[in-house]
C-alpha positions as CSV (number, residue, x, y, z in Angstrom):
1,M,-91.8,294.6,250.4
2,M,-93.1,291.0,250.7
3,W,-96.2,292.1,248.8
4,V,-94.0,292.6,245.6
5,L,-93.1,288.9,245.7
6,F,-96.7,287.8,246.0
7,A,-97.8,290.3,243.3
8,L,-95.1,288.8,240.9
9,I,-96.3,285.3,241.8
10,S,-99.8,286.4,241.0
11,A,-98.7,287.9,237.7
12,V,-96.9,284.7,236.6
13,A,-99.9,282.6,237.7
14,A,-102.3,284.8,235.8
15,A,-100.2,284.5,232.7
16,A,-100.2,280.7,233.1
17,T,-103.9,280.8,233.7
18,A,-104.6,282.5,230.4
19,I,-102.7,279.8,228.4
20,L,-103.9,276.8,230.4
21,A,-107.5,278.0,230.3
22,K,-107.3,278.6,226.6
23,I,-106.3,275.0,226.1
24,G,-108.8,273.8,228.8
25,V,-111.9,275.5,227.3
26,A,-111.4,273.7,223.9
27,G,-114.3,271.4,223.4
28,V,-116.3,272.2,226.5
29,P,-118.8,275.0,227.2
30,S,-117.0,278.0,228.9
31,N,-119.4,278.0,231.8
32,L,-118.7,274.3,232.5
33,A,-115.0,275.0,232.2
34,T,-115.4,277.8,234.8
35,A,-117.4,275.5,237.1
36,L,-114.7,272.8,236.9
37,R,-111.9,275.3,237.6
38,T,-113.8,276.5,240.6
39,T,-114.3,273.0,241.8
40,F,-110.5,272.4,241.7
41,I,-109.8,275.7,243.5
42,L,-112.2,275.1,246.4
43,P,-110.5,272.1,248.1
44,L,-107.1,273.6,247.5
45,V,-107.9,276.9,249.3
46,W,-109.8,275.2,252.1
47,G,-106.9,272.8,252.6
48,L,-104.5,275.7,252.9
49,V,-106.8,277.4,255.4
50,A,-107.1,274.2,257.5
51,A,-103.4,273.5,257.4
52,R,-102.6,277.0,258.7
53,G,-105.4,276.9,261.3
54,E,-107.0,280.0,259.8
55,W,-110.5,278.6,260.0
56,L,-110.4,279.6,263.7
57,S,-110.8,283.2,262.6
58,L,-114.3,282.4,261.3
59,K,-115.8,283.1,264.8
60,S,-114.6,286.7,264.7
61,T,-115.5,287.4,261.1
62,S,-117.9,290.4,260.9
63,T,-121.1,290.5,258.8
64,N,-119.6,293.5,257.0
65,T,-116.6,291.3,256.0
66,L,-118.9,288.5,254.8
67,V,-121.0,290.9,252.7
68,F,-118.0,292.4,251.0
69,L,-116.4,289.0,250.4
70,A,-119.7,287.8,248.9
71,L,-119.8,290.8,246.6
72,S,-116.2,290.2,245.7
73,A,-117.0,286.5,244.9
74,L,-119.9,287.6,242.7
75,A,-117.5,290.0,240.8
76,T,-114.9,287.2,240.6
77,G,-117.5,284.8,239.2
78,I,-118.7,287.2,236.6
79,S,-115.1,287.9,235.7
80,W,-114.2,284.2,235.3
81,L,-117.3,283.4,233.3
82,A,-116.7,286.3,230.9
83,Y,-112.9,285.5,230.7
84,F,-113.4,281.9,229.8
85,K,-116.1,282.8,227.2
86,A,-113.7,285.4,225.7
87,L,-110.9,282.8,225.6
88,Q,-113.2,280.5,223.6
89,L,-113.9,283.3,221.1
90,A,-110.5,284.9,220.6
91,P,-106.7,284.3,221.0
92,A,-105.3,284.5,224.5
93,S,-102.9,287.1,223.2
94,H,-105.9,289.4,222.6
95,V,-108.0,288.4,225.6
96,A,-105.3,288.8,228.2
97,P,-104.4,292.4,227.4
98,V,-108.0,293.5,227.3
99,D,-108.6,291.7,230.6
100,K,-105.7,293.6,232.1
101,L,-107.6,296.9,231.4
102,S,-108.9,296.0,234.9
103,L,-105.8,297.9,236.1
104,P,-106.9,301.4,235.2
105,L,-110.4,300.5,236.5
106,T,-109.0,299.3,239.8
107,I,-106.9,302.4,240.2
108,A,-109.8,304.7,239.5
109,L,-112.1,302.7,241.9
110,A,-109.3,302.7,244.6
111,A,-109.1,306.5,244.3
112,L,-112.9,307.0,244.3
113,V,-113.9,304.4,246.9
114,L,-110.8,304.0,249.1
115,G,-109.4,307.5,248.8
116,E,-106.1,306.2,247.5
117,P,-103.9,309.0,246.0
118,L,-103.4,309.5,242.2
119,S,-100.0,310.9,241.2
120,L,-99.1,312.2,237.8
121,K,-96.6,309.4,237.5
122,L,-99.3,306.8,238.2
123,I,-101.7,308.4,235.7
124,C,-99.1,308.5,233.0
125,G,-98.1,304.9,233.6
126,V,-101.7,303.7,233.5
127,L,-102.4,305.7,230.3
128,L,-99.3,304.0,228.7
129,M,-100.6,300.6,229.8
130,V,-104.0,301.2,228.3
131,A,-102.4,302.3,225.1
132,G,-100.3,299.2,225.1
133,A,-103.3,297.0,225.7
134,L,-105.2,298.7,222.9
135,L,-102.3,298.4,220.5
136,T,-102.3,294.6,220.9
137,L,-105.7,294.3,219.3
């Protein structure tokens, strides 16, 4: 159940990200804001990897892993660029719920690509979340 703790930390950090980014993009181009954000993240993450000795795993990293992580990085970059532009154009209270429509898309892709099961309870919950996101607009 440790994953729940990390998922909650992620949710809190994502909420803070929306507010901090909304303040941060004021007065600068959104692409520059995204580049600066990425510049701050890079040494932080590599520092953590170095401190934990995880860089030693690089030798055993497969090409398949690198390809999918590169594709994930591309998707992340597109997401961040679009998110920061949206924050420049609209209130965070509107942007964040629309951004969270990634949830139903993730669940659908997990079912299609990864074969993860869909239950009636899950489908109903996702539909309610989508309705809630749309009601915020």
